[in-house]
C-alpha positions as CSV (number, residue, x, y, z in Angstrom):
1,M,212.7,238.0,-18.8
2,N,216.4,239.5,-18.8
3,A,216.7,243.5,-17.9
4,S,217.3,244.5,-21.4
5,I,214.1,242.5,-22.8
6,R,212.0,244.0,-19.8
7,R,213.4,247.1,-20.8
8,A,212.2,246.9,-24.1
9,V,209.1,245.0,-23.2
10,F,208.5,248.1,-21.2
11,G,209.3,250.8,-24.0
12,V,208.4,249.4,-26.5
13,T,204.8,248.6,-25.2
14,L,204.2,251.8,-23.7
15,T,204.6,253.6,-26.5
16,V,202.2,251.8,-29.0
17,A,199.7,251.3,-26.8
18,A,199.4,254.9,-25.6
19,A,200.0,256.3,-29.8
20,A,197.6,253.5,-30.7
21,A,195.0,255.0,-27.9
22,Q,195.5,258.5,-29.1
23,A,194.7,257.6,-33.0
24,E,190.8,256.5,-32.0
25,G,190.9,260.8,-32.7
26,D,189.2,262.2,-29.4
27,G,191.7,260.0,-27.0
28,N,188.1,259.3,-25.3
29,K,187.9,255.8,-27.5
30,P,189.9,252.4,-25.7
31,Y,191.9,250.7,-28.8
32,R,191.2,247.2,-29.8
33,M,193.9,245.1,-30.9
34,F,191.2,242.7,-32.3
35,E,187.5,242.9,-33.1
36,N,185.6,241.8,-30.1
37,P,183.3,238.6,-31.5
38,E,180.9,239.5,-28.5
39,P,178.5,241.2,-30.8
40,H,178.4,238.2,-32.8
41,T,178.9,235.2,-30.4
42,G,177.9,236.8,-27.2
43,I,181.3,236.1,-25.9
44,S,184.0,238.9,-25.2
45,S,187.7,238.7,-25.6
46,S,189.5,241.4,-23.5
47,G,193.5,241.0,-21.8
48,Y,196.1,243.4,-20.5
49,V,199.6,243.5,-20.0
50,W,200.8,244.7,-16.5
51,L,204.7,245.8,-15.9
52,G,206.3,247.7,-13.6
53,F,209.2,249.1,-11.3
54,S,210.6,249.4,-7.4
55,T,213.4,250.3,-5.6
56,N,213.4,250.3,-2.0
57,S,216.1,251.9,0.6
58,N,217.6,247.7,1.9
59,S,218.7,246.7,-1.7
60,H,222.3,245.8,-3.4
61,H,223.3,244.5,-6.1
62,D,222.8,240.8,-5.0
63,T,219.2,240.9,-3.9
64,A,218.4,243.8,-6.8
65,T,219.7,241.0,-9.4
66,G,217.3,238.5,-7.5
67,A,213.8,237.7,-6.8
68,N,211.7,239.1,-3.8
69,S,214.1,241.3,-2.7
70,T,210.9,243.7,-1.3
71,G,210.0,240.6,0.2
72,P,207.1,240.2,2.5
73,M,205.6,243.0,0.9
74,V,203.3,241.8,-1.3
75,G,202.8,242.9,-5.3
76,P,205.9,244.3,-6.4
77,A,208.5,241.7,-5.6
78,D,211.8,242.5,-7.5
79,E,213.8,245.4,-7.6
80,G,213.9,246.9,-10.6
81,L,212.1,246.2,-14.0
82,Q,209.2,243.7,-13.4
83,F,207.0,241.8,-15.6
84,N,204.0,241.0,-13.7
85,R,201.7,238.9,-16.3
86,V,200.3,239.3,-19.3
87,Q,196.2,237.9,-19.0
88,W,194.2,236.8,-22.0
89,T,189.8,236.5,-21.1
90,L,187.6,235.1,-22.5
91,E,183.8,235.5,-20.8
92,R,180.2,234.7,-21.7
93,R,178.6,237.8,-19.5
94,L,175.3,236.0,-17.4
95,K,171.9,238.0,-17.3
96,A,171.8,238.6,-13.9
97,N,171.2,241.2,-11.1
98,L,174.2,239.8,-8.9
99,L,177.4,238.9,-9.7
100,S,178.9,235.6,-7.8
101,R,181.7,236.5,-5.8
102,M,180.8,240.3,-5.5
103,G,177.3,240.8,-5.0
104,P,173.6,242.2,-5.8
105,L,172.9,244.5,-8.6
106,P,169.7,246.7,-8.6
107,G,167.7,246.4,-11.2
108,P,165.3,243.9,-12.0
109,T,165.1,240.2,-11.3
110,S,165.7,238.7,-14.8
111,T,162.6,235.8,-15.2
112,E,164.8,233.4,-18.1
113,W,167.7,231.0,-17.5
114,D,171.0,231.5,-18.3
115,W,174.4,230.5,-19.0
116,G,178.1,231.9,-18.6
117,M,181.7,231.1,-18.5
118,R,185.0,232.7,-17.7
119,M,188.4,231.7,-18.6
120,D,191.5,233.9,-17.7
121,M,195.1,232.8,-19.1
122,V,198.0,234.6,-17.4
123,Y,201.7,234.2,-17.8
124,G,204.1,236.5,-16.0
125,R,206.1,236.7,-12.2
126,D,202.1,237.8,-10.8
127,G,201.3,234.5,-12.3
128,I,202.4,232.6,-9.5
129,H,199.1,233.7,-7.2
130,T,197.2,231.9,-10.0
131,L,198.3,228.5,-9.5
132,V,197.3,225.0,-8.1
133,N,197.8,222.1,-6.9
134,G,197.6,218.9,-8.9
135,F,197.1,221.2,-12.0
136,D,199.2,224.0,-13.5
137,A,201.0,224.3,-10.5
138,D,202.8,221.2,-12.0
139,W,203.5,222.0,-15.5
140,G,207.0,222.1,-16.2
141,V,207.5,225.6,-16.7
142,N,206.3,226.4,-13.6
143,R,208.8,224.4,-12.0
144,A,212.1,226.2,-10.2
145,P,215.2,225.5,-12.4
146,S,217.3,223.0,-11.4
147,D,219.8,225.0,-10.3
148,D,217.6,227.0,-8.1
149,P,215.3,225.2,-6.3
150,N,213.8,227.9,-3.8
151,G,212.7,229.6,-6.9
152,K,214.4,233.1,-6.2
153,T,215.0,233.5,-9.9
154,R,212.8,236.1,-11.8
155,Q,211.0,232.9,-12.6
156,N,207.4,233.4,-14.9
157,Y,204.7,231.6,-14.7
158,L,201.9,230.1,-16.8
159,G,198.1,229.0,-15.4
160,F,194.6,229.9,-15.7
161,A,193.3,232.5,-12.6
162,N,189.4,231.2,-13.7
163,L,187.8,228.7,-15.6
164,Y,184.3,228.1,-14.7
165,A,181.1,227.9,-16.2
166,Q,177.9,229.7,-14.8
167,I,174.3,228.3,-14.6
168,Y,171.7,231.6,-13.8
169,A,168.4,230.1,-12.4
170,P,165.3,232.3,-11.9
171,Y,164.1,231.5,-8.8
172,G,163.1,234.0,-5.9
173,D,164.5,237.1,-6.5
174,G,167.7,235.2,-8.6
175,A,170.2,232.6,-7.9
176,V,173.8,231.4,-9.7
177,L,175.6,228.2,-9.5
178,T,179.3,228.7,-10.4
179,I,181.3,225.6,-11.5
180,G,184.7,224.7,-12.0
181,R,188.2,226.7,-11.0
182,F,187.5,229.8,-9.5
183,M,189.3,233.0,-7.7
184,S,187.6,232.9,-3.9
185,G,185.5,236.2,-3.9
186,I,187.2,236.6,-0.1
187,G,188.6,239.6,1.3
188,H,188.5,243.6,0.1
189,L,191.0,242.9,-2.1
190,L,188.5,240.8,-4.1
191,P,190.1,237.7,-5.9
192,T,187.8,237.3,-8.4
193,T,188.0,238.6,-12.3
194,G,192.1,237.4,-12.1
195,G,193.2,241.2,-11.2
196,Y,191.5,241.2,-8.3
197,D,192.5,245.0,-7.6
198,P,189.8,247.0,-6.8
199,S,192.2,249.3,-4.9
200,Q,194.3,252.3,-7.0
201,F,197.6,250.8,-6.1
202,Y,200.4,248.8,-6.7
203,S,201.9,246.8,-3.7
204,R,199.0,244.5,-2.1
205,T,197.9,244.2,1.7
206,Y,199.4,241.8,3.9
207,A,195.5,240.8,4.7
208,F,195.5,239.7,0.4
209,A,198.9,237.6,1.6
210,S,196.5,235.5,4.5
211,Q,193.5,235.3,2.8
212,P,192.5,231.9,0.0
213,I,192.8,233.0,-3.4
214,E,192.3,229.7,-6.0
215,V,189.8,227.8,-5.3
216,V,188.3,224.2,-6.9
217,G,184.2,223.4,-6.6
218,V,180.9,224.4,-7.2
219,L,180.0,228.0,-5.3
220,A,175.3,228.9,-4.9
221,S,175.1,232.6,-4.8
222,A,171.3,233.7,-4.3
223,N,169.7,237.5,-3.8
224,V,167.8,237.0,-0.7
225,M,166.5,240.3,0.4
226,R,165.6,243.5,-2.1
227,G,164.2,246.3,-0.6
228,D,164.0,249.5,1.2
229,H,166.8,248.2,4.0
230,G,168.8,247.3,0.9
231,L,170.2,244.4,-1.5
232,L,171.7,240.9,0.5
233,A,172.9,238.5,-1.4
234,A,174.7,234.9,0.2
235,E,176.5,232.6,-1.2
236,L,177.9,229.0,0.2
237,G,180.3,226.8,-1.7
238,V,181.9,223.5,-1.3
239,V,185.8,223.1,-2.6
240,N,188.7,221.3,-2.4
241,G,190.8,223.1,-0.4
242,R,193.5,226.4,-1.0
243,A,195.1,225.9,-4.3
244,N,193.9,222.4,-4.2
245,W,193.1,220.2,-7.5
246,Q,193.4,217.5,-6.3
247,D,192.7,215.8,-3.1
248,N,195.1,215.5,-0.2
249,N,193.0,214.2,2.9
250,N,189.9,212.6,2.1
251,D,188.0,216.5,3.3
252,K,186.6,219.4,1.8
253,S,186.6,223.1,2.4
254,V,183.7,225.2,3.0
255,I,183.4,228.8,1.5
256,G,180.2,231.3,1.6
257,A,179.6,234.8,2.0
258,L,176.8,237.8,3.3
259,R,176.8,240.8,0.7
260,W,175.0,243.5,1.9
261,R,174.2,247.0,-0.5
262,S,172.6,249.9,-0.1
263,T,169.6,251.1,-2.4
264,D,171.9,253.7,-3.7
265,M,174.9,251.5,-3.6
266,R,176.6,254.3,-1.6
267,W,177.8,251.6,1.5
268,R,178.6,247.9,1.2
269,V,179.0,245.2,3.7
270,D,180.9,241.9,2.7
271,Y,181.3,238.8,5.3
272,A,183.4,236.1,3.7
273,F,184.8,233.2,5.1
274,M,186.9,229.9,4.0
275,T,186.9,227.1,6.8
276,G,188.2,223.0,6.1
277,D,190.9,220.4,6.8
278,E,194.3,221.7,5.2
279,Q,196.3,219.1,6.3
280,T,198.2,216.5,4.1
281,E,197.5,212.8,5.4
282,P,200.7,210.6,5.3
283,G,200.7,209.0,1.6
284,Y,199.1,211.8,-0.5
285,P,201.6,213.8,-2.0
286,T,203.1,217.0,-0.1
287,Q,201.2,220.2,-1.3
288,M,203.4,223.5,-1.1
289,P,203.2,226.3,0.0
290,F,199.7,226.3,1.2
291,H,199.3,223.1,2.9
292,R,202.3,223.2,5.1
293,I,200.9,220.3,7.7
294,S,201.1,216.8,7.9
295,S,199.4,214.8,10.2
296,P,196.3,211.7,10.3
297,R,193.7,213.6,12.1
298,D,191.5,216.1,11.0
299,Q,193.8,219.9,11.2
300,N,191.0,222.4,10.5
301,R,192.1,226.1,8.6
302,Q,190.2,228.5,8.5
303,H,189.9,233.2,7.4
304,H,187.3,235.6,7.8
305,S,187.4,238.5,6.2
306,L,184.7,241.8,7.4
307,T,185.1,244.7,5.0
308,L,183.0,248.3,5.0
309,L,182.8,250.1,2.2
310,Y,181.8,253.4,1.9
311,N,181.3,256.0,-0.9
312,A,180.5,259.5,0.1
313,S,180.4,261.1,-3.2
314,E,181.4,259.9,-6.5
315,A,185.3,261.7,-5.7
316,L,185.6,260.1,-2.2
317,G,185.6,256.8,-1.4
318,M,187.1,254.4,1.8
319,H,187.2,251.3,3.4
320,V,188.0,249.7,6.5
321,E,188.2,245.8,6.5
322,Y,189.1,243.2,9.7
323,L,190.1,240.0,8.8
324,R,191.3,236.5,11.3
325,G,192.3,233.3,11.0
326,R,194.0,230.4,12.2
327,Q,195.5,227.0,11.6
328,D,194.9,224.2,14.2
329,A,197.4,221.9,15.5
330,D,197.0,219.3,17.9
331,G,200.7,219.4,18.8
332,K,200.9,215.2,18.9
333,A,204.3,214.0,17.9
334,D,202.9,212.9,14.5
335,T,201.5,216.2,13.9
336,V,204.4,217.9,11.8
337,D,205.1,221.4,9.9
338,I,207.2,221.5,7.5
339,F,209.4,224.2,9.2
340,D,208.2,224.0,12.6
341,G,208.7,220.5,12.9
342,A,206.7,217.4,14.9
343,N,204.3,218.4,17.8
344,Y,203.1,221.5,15.8
345,K,200.6,223.4,18.1
346,G,199.2,225.7,15.1
347,G,198.9,229.6,15.4
348,A,196.9,232.4,14.8
349,Y,196.2,236.0,12.7
350,Y,194.5,238.8,12.8
351,G,194.7,242.4,11.1
352,I,193.4,245.7,9.9
353,N,193.4,247.7,7.2
354,A,192.0,250.8,5.7
355,G,191.8,252.8,3.0
356,L,190.5,256.8,1.6
357,R,190.6,257.8,-1.7
358,Y,189.7,260.6,-3.8
359,R,189.4,261.9,-7.3
360,L,191.2,264.8,-8.6
361,S,190.3,265.2,-11.9
362,P,188.9,262.7,-14.6
363,Q,192.2,261.0,-15.1
364,M,193.5,261.2,-11.7
365,T,192.9,259.7,-8.6
366,A,194.8,259.8,-5.2
367,G,195.2,257.5,-2.1
368,F,195.9,256.3,0.9
369,R,196.3,253.2,2.7
370,A,197.4,252.2,6.3
371,E,197.5,248.4,7.9
372,V,198.7,246.1,10.6
373,F,198.7,242.9,10.5
374,N,199.7,240.6,13.3
375,D,201.1,237.2,12.5
376,L,203.3,236.5,15.3
377,D,202.4,232.5,14.8
378,G,204.1,232.5,11.0
379,V,200.8,231.6,9.5
380,A,199.3,233.8,7.3
381,T,202.7,235.1,5.6
382,F,204.5,232.4,4.2
383,P,205.6,232.1,1.4
384,N,206.1,235.7,0.7
385,T,208.7,235.3,3.9
386,M,209.1,233.3,6.8
387,A,210.0,236.4,9.5
388,R,207.1,236.6,12.0
389,G,205.7,239.4,13.8
390,R,203.6,242.2,13.8
391,F,203.3,244.2,10.6
392,H,202.8,248.0,9.9
393,G,202.3,249.3,6.7
394,V,201.3,252.9,5.5
395,T,201.1,254.1,1.3
396,T,200.0,256.7,-1.0
397,G,200.3,257.1,-4.6
398,I,197.8,258.3,-7.3
399,S,196.6,256.6,-10.3
400,Y,196.3,258.2,-13.7
401,T,194.9,256.9,-16.8
402,L,197.3,258.1,-19.5
403,T,194.8,256.7,-22.0
404,P,191.7,254.7,-22.4
405,N,194.2,251.8,-22.5
406,V,196.7,253.1,-20.1
407,V,196.4,253.9,-16.5
408,L,199.9,254.1,-14.6
409,R,200.2,254.0,-10.6
410,P,203.1,255.7,-9.2
411,E,203.5,254.9,-5.1
412,L,205.6,255.4,-1.9
413,R,205.3,253.0,0.7
414,Y,206.7,252.0,4.2
415,D,206.9,249.2,6.1
416,W,207.7,248.4,9.2
417,Q,208.2,245.2,12.1
418,T,207.3,245.1,15.3
419,D,207.5,242.1,17.7
420,R,209.5,239.7,15.3
421,G,210.9,236.4,16.2
422,A,213.9,235.0,15.4
423,L,214.0,236.7,11.7
424,K,213.9,240.6,11.1
425,A,211.7,241.0,7.8
426,F,213.1,243.3,5.3
427,G,216.6,243.8,3.8
428,D,217.3,239.6,3.1
429,H,216.6,239.8,6.9
430,T,219.0,242.5,7.8
431,K,216.0,245.4,8.6
432,Q,213.3,245.6,9.9
433,Q,211.7,248.3,8.0
434,Q,211.6,250.0,4.9
435,T,210.6,252.7,2.1
436,T,209.7,251.5,-1.6
437,L,209.1,253.5,-4.3
438,S,206.8,251.6,-7.0
439,V,205.7,252.5,-10.4
440,D,203.5,250.5,-12.6
441,A,201.4,250.4,-15.9
442,R,198.4,248.0,-16.6
443,I,197.7,248.3,-20.9
444,Y,194.1,247.4,-21.8
445,F,193.8,245.7,-25.1
């Protein structure tokens, strides 16, 4: 999508959405483009358009007209106007006191069986995060242009963030089985709904770049404790690996979580993980970018995330996330990394990020976020960057509800790299620091 079209889409969409929302009378009722079918069918229909603008201290003309000029920062991947995504969702919600990949809810346990489903179809630059090998990643619309095999153009991607069915069973305190293709729910920026954005910032953390996003398989979730000591849910599932619809090594991966909530829901603790052999065995197609290693033997990859969240009041909230992971490799001649070559020995990473938010008014919330992410081995931040080192980021900004349908999020972010390898991380590998000013708009319908 060229610059003139981006500007037109941005301006027209904002104007129409804002005017439509105000046309509802008191401005407190969200506008809908069409009647919601939920009262008649039990299935809700919704969506949003996500647009943004970014500028940074390092870009020049050549990088500003290409893509990933803000890299390795995650989120606003381009300089200038950006068409992030348009998303359409169909959902039948379960009647349950448990949300798969999200955690337990207060209230009585449902005693009746129920079923649900969700489909999130997305299109846009940000759609690249939702693609899976062997499915929509192979569609023609998602392949890099022949004149740009490295995919550096401002390409838009079409895919499904979620496509699954659910069953609720009234056993014990309630259990849910999720089957299909779904976002993993691992990490503070919980990738679950296709928006995966509980924060108030346009840009995402380096932690987000490292965590599993899309998986295909089955996941069982169950309430295991409900009482004076809080609410606890456990999850365990078997999937094909990161962003993997097709088999690449005859092995499966395991995902799981423990999610605790205080009885007043002000405290939250989440531990989630994924582990499994992610190498591609000889004879199977190479699955980039998440499966860089080829080997005839098992090479385990794992990711662990521990998050503490505290809502001190209706206005003040905070979180801290600690994560670590690694890619094992035996260093033998036939264990090959597509970038580091033969005799690959693997690597590890770890990081911590923390955030603080404060509601200034019913429409406006201010926030601050800081992060340190150590990826000296270049395992976690690829494909956002091939640079290695310790990445630091601080972000401040506000989230402003312009109308019930339109949310604006301006932010200012500063990133810098230390303990670097051969490549500098920013400014097309010419700088070790970067200041970025961004604003995005989400228009819900």
